[in-house]
N, C-alpha and C positions, 0 to 999 in steps of 0.2 A: 504493499500500499504506499502510495506517495504522501510525503508530508504536505502540509498546507503550503509551504514555500516552494517546493517543487511543482505542485500544481499550478500555481500562480505564476512560475517562472518559465513554464513550458511555452515554446514559440507558437504564437497565433498567427494565422494568416487570413487576410481579408478575401472572402469568397462570394462569387455569385454564380448562378447557373443561367445559361443562355442559349440561343440559337445563333450559330454562325450564318453568315450570308454567302452565296455563291459570288464569284467574281462579276458577273453581269449585274447582279443587285448592288454591289458596291459601286460600279461605274454609274449606275441609274442615280444612287444617293449622291455621288460626287457631282454629277451634272445638275442635280436639283439645288445643291448647296451653291454652285457656281451661279446659277440663275437667280437664287435669293440674294446673293451678294451684290447684284446690279441694283438692288433698292437702296444701297449705301447706308443702311442702319449699322450702329456700332454693336458688334456682337463677338463672341468668342465662337469658333467653328471646330467641332470635334474632327479629328482625321477619319475620313471615310473608312481607312483600314481597320480603325478600332471599333466601327459600328458593329452591332449585334442586337438581338431582341432578347432583353432581360425577362427571364421568366420568374426568378426569385433572387432576391439579394439577402444573403445570410450574415454578412458582416464578419467580424473577427472570430474565428473558430480555431480550436486546437487541430493539430495534424491528425491526432487520434480520431476525431469526429469526421474527417474527411471520407473515411471508409463507409460510414453510416450514410452520408451524402450520396455517394456512388451508389450504394445499395438502394436507396430511396428512388433514385433516377431510374435504376435498372427495374425495379418493381412497378413504377408509374408507366413506363414504357411497355412492359409485358401486358399490364392490364389495358392500356390504350389499343395495343395491337389486336386484342381479343374482338373488338368492336370496329376497328378502323384498319383499312389497307395501308394507307399512308396519310401523311400529313402535308398538305399542300397550302402554301402561303402566297399571298400577292400584296402588292403595295398600291394604295390608292389615296390620293389627295394629301393635304397637309392640314394641321390644326395647331392650336396653341394652348399652352397652360400658363396661368391658371383660367384666364378668361380674355376676350378680345379686348376689353378695356384696360386690362392690366397684364398685358402679355410679358412673359418672362422667357419662355421657351417655345420655339417653333419646332414641330415635329412632323414626321411622315407617318401616315397610318399604315397599320399592318392588319390583314384580315385572313380568314381561312373560310373553307366551306361550312355550311350550317348542318348540324345534327340535331333535328328537333328544335328545342328552344336555345341550344348554346352552340357555339362554333367548335370545331375540332381543336382550335388553339385554346379556348376556354377549357375544354374538357381535358387536355393534357396538363394545364396549369393547375386545375383542380385535383387531379390524381396526384401530381408532384406535391402539392400542398399537404395533402392527406397523408401521403407516405412520409413525408418529412416531420409531420407532426408526431406520427408514431415513434420517430427517431429523436424527438425531444426538441425539435424546433417549432417556434410559434407560427400559427397560421396567419396569413396576410389578412389585415383588418380592411384594407382599401381594396375596391373593386378592381380587378385586373383590367389594365388599359393598355393594350398592346401598340407600342409606338417606338420610333427610333428618333432621338434628339438630333435635329439638324443644326441648330444653333441656340446659343443662350444670349439674350439681349442685354447689353450693357446700359442702355439708356431706354426711357420709355418712348413707345412709338404709338401714335394715335390710334384709337380704335377704328376710326375711318379707313386709315391706311392699311391696317392689318385686316380689316374685312375686305378690302379690295384685293390684297395679296392672296388671301384664302380663296376668293372667287375666281381669281386668275389661275389658280392651280387646282381647282375642284375636279377637273376631269383628267389630270395626269395619273398614270397607273403603270405598274411593272407587272407583267403576266405571272402566272403561277410558277413556283419553284417548289421541289420537292425537299423536305427537311429529312436528312439522312442521320443526323445526330443531335444529341443535347450535350452541351460541354459544361465542365466546371471550370470556372476562370479564377485565377489568382489575380488579385488587383493591387497594385503597389503605386502609391500616391507619391510622385516625384515633383520637384519644381517646374519641370518641362511638361508635366501633365501625368495623367494615369497611364501605367503600363500594364497590359494584360497578358497573362501567359496562360 
């Protein structure tokens, strides 16, 4: 049995679970960012190569718990595959958080095919949440809102201008791509930005 000090000195890693994108999707997101940059608002722009769809942020966990995370993902995927042949995603339109009048983040929307009242993407997220709860992780309290952050606004932009930008991009889309894996990422926060492995 470990002493209190050993337990609290064990190395922690910052972890999240996500879906990686194929190269063509990264190109689409990069082009979308380039187009948004023509509006000349002050913002920070995540690198397209770092973009992914976060399913669950776990925060700082011990290396020991990593095996539980991997097993939870494995169990969720097995349950998902009993009812679904595959998980197809597509991108459509853009949106903002938290609101048009007080926009801080501009994002690209992600969607999947519908199965009854919920989408396949919501279904895999729910299964993942349930399996991680069994392993001792807290369930998400917020409603799952699948998106990819395109930029973080550094200065306020008028609601009228944001509404116009959203309208101009309402019909943009990226056709279906198949999800082949769910990935556990380690996140390291550095002065140059986050590094994901």
